[in-house]
DSSP file (Angstrom, degrees, kcal/mol; ACC not computed):
  #  RESIDUE AA STRUCTURE BP1 BP2  ACC     N-H-->O    O-->H-N    N-H-->O    O-->H-N    TCO  KAPPA ALPHA  PHI   PSI    X-CA   Y-CA   Z-CA
    1    1 A M     >        0   0    0      0, 0.0     4,-2.2     0, 0.0     5,-0.2   0.000 360.0 360.0 360.0 -37.8  -22.3  -27.1   57.1
    2    2 A L  H  >  +     0   0    0      2,-0.2     4,-2.5     1,-0.2     5,-0.2   0.924 360.0  51.4 -65.1 -41.3  -25.2  -28.7   55.4
    3    3 A R  H  > S+     0   0    0      1,-0.2     4,-2.4     2,-0.2    -1,-0.2   0.922 109.5  51.3 -61.4 -44.0  -23.0  -31.4   53.9
    4    4 A T  H  > S+     0   0    0      1,-0.2     4,-1.3     2,-0.2    -1,-0.2   0.920 109.7  49.0 -57.0 -46.4  -21.6  -32.1   57.4
    5    5 A S  H  <>S+     0   0    0     -4,-2.2     5,-3.2     1,-0.2     4,-0.3   0.889 110.8  49.9 -66.4 -38.1  -25.1  -32.5   58.8
    6    6 A V  H ><5S+     0   0    0     -4,-2.5     3,-1.7     1,-0.2    -1,-0.2   0.923 107.8  53.8 -64.0 -42.0  -26.2  -34.8   56.0
    7    7 A A  H 3<5S+     0   0    0     -4,-2.4    -1,-0.2     1,-0.3    -2,-0.2   0.777 107.7  51.8 -61.9 -25.5  -23.1  -37.0   56.6
    8    8 A M  T 3<5S-     0   0    0     -4,-1.3    -1,-0.3     2,-0.2    -2,-0.2   0.462 125.7-102.5 -89.4  -2.2  -24.2  -37.2   60.3
    9    9 A G  T < 5S+     0   0    0     -3,-1.7     2,-0.8    -4,-0.3    -3,-0.2   0.548  82.8 129.5  94.4   9.7  -27.7  -38.3   59.3
   10   10 A V      < -     0   0    0     -5,-3.2    -1,-0.3    -6,-0.2    -2,-0.2  -0.875  49.9-145.9 -99.7 108.6  -29.3  -34.9   59.9
   11   11 A G     >  -     0   0    0     -2,-0.8     4,-2.7    -3,-0.1     3,-0.2  -0.183  27.1 -96.9 -73.4 169.1  -31.3  -34.1   56.8
   12   12 A P  H  > S+     0   0    0      0, 0.0     4,-2.4     0, 0.0     5,-0.2   0.885 121.2  53.1 -55.0 -45.7  -31.8  -30.6   55.4
   13   13 A P  H  > S+     0   0    0      0, 0.0     4,-0.6     0, 0.0    -3,-0.0   0.932 115.0  41.6 -60.3 -42.3  -35.2  -30.0   57.0
   14   14 A A  H >> S+     0   0    0     -3,-0.2     3,-0.8     1,-0.2     4,-0.6   0.877 110.0  58.8 -68.1 -37.7  -33.8  -30.9   60.5
   15   15 A F  H >< S+     0   0    0     -4,-2.7     3,-1.5     1,-0.3    -1,-0.2   0.930 103.4  51.5 -57.3 -46.9  -30.6  -29.0   59.8
   16   16 A W  H 3< S+     0   0    0     -4,-2.4    -1,-0.3     1,-0.3    -2,-0.2   0.708 107.7  54.3 -66.6 -18.8  -32.6  -25.7   59.3
   17   17 A L  H << S+     0   0    0     -3,-0.8    -1,-0.3    -4,-0.6    -2,-0.2   0.530  84.7 107.9 -89.8  -8.3  -34.4  -26.2   62.6
   18   18 A L    <<  -     0   0    0     -3,-1.5     2,-0.1    -4,-0.6    -3,-0.0  -0.449  64.2-136.7 -74.0 140.9  -31.2  -26.6   64.6
   19   19 A S     >  -     0   0    0     -2,-0.2     4,-2.3     1,-0.1     5,-0.2  -0.420  29.5-106.2 -80.6 168.7  -30.2  -23.8   67.0
   20   20 A L  H  > S+     0   0    0      2,-0.2     4,-2.4     1,-0.2     5,-0.2   0.885 122.8  54.4 -64.0 -38.3  -26.6  -22.7   67.0
   21   21 A A  H  > S+     0   0    0      1,-0.2     4,-2.4     2,-0.2    -1,-0.2   0.918 109.1  48.4 -60.4 -44.4  -26.2  -24.4   70.5
   22   22 A E  H  > S+     0   0    0      2,-0.2     4,-2.1     1,-0.2    -2,-0.2   0.913 111.0  50.1 -64.5 -41.9  -27.5  -27.6   69.0
   23   23 A W  H  X S+     0   0    0     -4,-2.3     4,-1.9     1,-0.2    -2,-0.2   0.913 111.1  48.7 -62.9 -42.6  -25.2  -27.4   66.0
   24   24 A R  H  X S+     0   0    0     -4,-2.4     4,-2.1     1,-0.2    -1,-0.2   0.903 109.4  52.7 -62.1 -43.1  -22.2  -26.8   68.2
   25   25 A M  H  < S+     0   0    0     -4,-2.4    -1,-0.2     1,-0.2    -2,-0.2   0.891 111.5  47.0 -60.7 -39.4  -23.2  -29.8   70.4
   26   26 A L  H  < S+     0   0    0     -4,-2.1    -1,-0.2     1,-0.2    -2,-0.2   0.850 119.9  37.0 -69.0 -34.3  -23.3  -32.0   67.4
   27   27 A T  H  < S+     0   0    0     -4,-1.9     2,-0.4    -5,-0.2    -2,-0.2   0.614  98.4  82.3-101.1 -12.4  -20.0  -31.0   65.9
   28   28 A E  S  < S-     0   0    0     -4,-2.1     2,-0.3    -5,-0.2     0, 0.0  -0.772  72.0-132.9 -96.2 139.2  -17.8  -30.4   68.9
   29   29 A S        -     0   0    0     -2,-0.4     3,-0.1     1,-0.1    -2,-0.1  -0.624  27.5-104.3 -87.5 147.4  -16.0  -33.4   70.5
   30   30 A A    >   -     0   0    0     -2,-0.3     3,-1.9     1,-0.1     2,-0.1  -0.415  44.4 -98.1 -65.9 139.5  -16.0  -33.8   74.2
   31   31 A P  T 3  S+     0   0    0      0, 0.0    -1,-0.1     0, 0.0     3,-0.1  -0.406 107.3  13.3 -63.3 133.7  -12.7  -32.9   75.9
   32   32 A G  T 3  S+     0   0    0      1,-0.2     2,-0.6    -2,-0.1    -2,-0.1   0.473  99.0 117.3  83.8   3.5  -10.6  -35.9   76.6
   33   33 A V    <   -     0   0    0     -3,-1.9    -1,-0.2     0, 0.0    -4,-0.0  -0.900  47.2-162.7-108.2 125.6  -12.6  -38.2   74.4
   34   34 A S        -     0   0    0     -2,-0.6     3,-0.1     1,-0.1    -4,-0.0  -0.650  29.9 -91.0-101.3 159.1  -10.9  -39.7   71.4
   35   35 A P        -     0   0    0      0, 0.0     2,-0.1     0, 0.0    -1,-0.1  -0.292  55.5 -83.2 -66.3 154.4  -12.5  -41.2   68.3
   36   36 A L        -     0   0    0      1,-0.1     2,-0.1     4,-0.1     0, 0.0  -0.360  49.1-137.8 -59.3 127.5  -13.2  -44.9   68.3
   37   37 A G     >  -     0   0    0     -2,-0.1     4,-2.4    -3,-0.1     5,-0.2  -0.341  21.3-104.5 -84.4 170.6  -10.2  -46.9   67.3
   38   38 A R  H  > S+     0   0    0      1,-0.2     4,-2.8     2,-0.2     5,-0.2   0.898 118.2  51.7 -60.9 -45.1  -10.1  -49.8   64.9
   39   39 A V  H  > S+     0   0    0      1,-0.2     4,-2.0     2,-0.2    -1,-0.2   0.933 112.6  45.2 -61.5 -45.8   -9.7  -52.4   67.6
   40   40 A E  H  > S+     0   0    0      1,-0.2     4,-2.1     2,-0.2    -1,-0.2   0.889 111.6  53.5 -66.6 -36.2  -12.7  -51.1   69.6
   41   41 A F  H  X S+     0   0    0     -4,-2.4     4,-2.7     1,-0.2    -2,-0.2   0.925 108.1  49.7 -61.4 -45.8  -14.7  -50.9   66.4
   42   42 A E  H  X S+     0   0    0     -4,-2.8     4,-2.1     1,-0.2    -1,-0.2   0.848 108.2  53.6 -60.3 -35.9  -14.0  -54.5   65.6
   43   43 A R  H  X S+     0   0    0     -4,-2.0     4,-2.3    -5,-0.2    -1,-0.2   0.925 109.4  47.9 -61.6 -45.7  -15.0  -55.6   69.1
   44   44 A L  H  X S+     0   0    0     -4,-2.1     4,-3.1     2,-0.2    -2,-0.2   0.932 110.3  52.8 -64.3 -45.4  -18.3  -53.8   68.8
   45   45 A M  H  < S+     0   0    0     -4,-2.7    -1,-0.2     1,-0.2    -2,-0.2   0.906 111.3  46.5 -57.0 -41.8  -18.8  -55.5   65.3
   46   46 A A  H  < S+     0   0    0     -4,-2.1    -1,-0.2     1,-0.2    -2,-0.2   0.876 116.3  43.9 -69.0 -37.3  -18.2  -58.9   66.9
   47   47 A A  H  < S+     0   0    0     -4,-2.3    -2,-0.2     1,-0.2    -1,-0.2   0.836 128.0  27.1 -76.6 -30.6  -20.5  -58.2   69.8
   48   48 A W  S  < S-     0   0    0     -4,-3.1    -1,-0.2    -5,-0.2    -2,-0.1  -0.590  81.2-174.9-132.6  71.6  -23.3  -56.6   67.7
   49   49 A P    >   -     0   0    0      0, 0.0     3,-0.7     0, 0.0    -3,-0.1  -0.293  27.8-109.5 -67.9 151.8  -23.2  -58.0   64.2
   50   50 A D  G >  S+     0   0    0      1,-0.2     3,-1.0     2,-0.1    -5,-0.0  -0.357  95.8  35.3 -72.6 157.3  -25.5  -56.7   61.5
   51   51 A G  G 3  S-     0   0    0      1,-0.2    -1,-0.2    -2,-0.1     0, 0.0   0.634 123.2 -77.5  75.7  14.6  -28.3  -58.8   60.2
   52   52 A G  G <  S+     0   0    0     -3,-0.7    -1,-0.2     1,-0.2    -2,-0.1   0.633  82.5 155.1  74.2  13.2  -29.2  -60.5   63.4
   53   53 A E    <         0   0    0     -3,-1.0    -1,-0.2     1,-0.1    -2,-0.0  -0.420 360.0 360.0 -72.3 149.7  -26.2  -62.9   63.2
   54   54 A T              0   0    0     -6,-0.1    -1,-0.1    -2,-0.1    -2,-0.0   0.376 360.0 360.0-121.1 360.0  -24.8  -64.4   66.4
């Protein structure tokens, strides 16, 4: 569980402060929501490039 939280950007100190309800909220996916696909990801990258590029 700790590895999962670190991979999500939640460090160990914050992890140990999470309630069970907060942990479940972070790790459960919403019903009917699918992960971001490659095409959608590429559209986001084009619309919001890193480094302030336009």
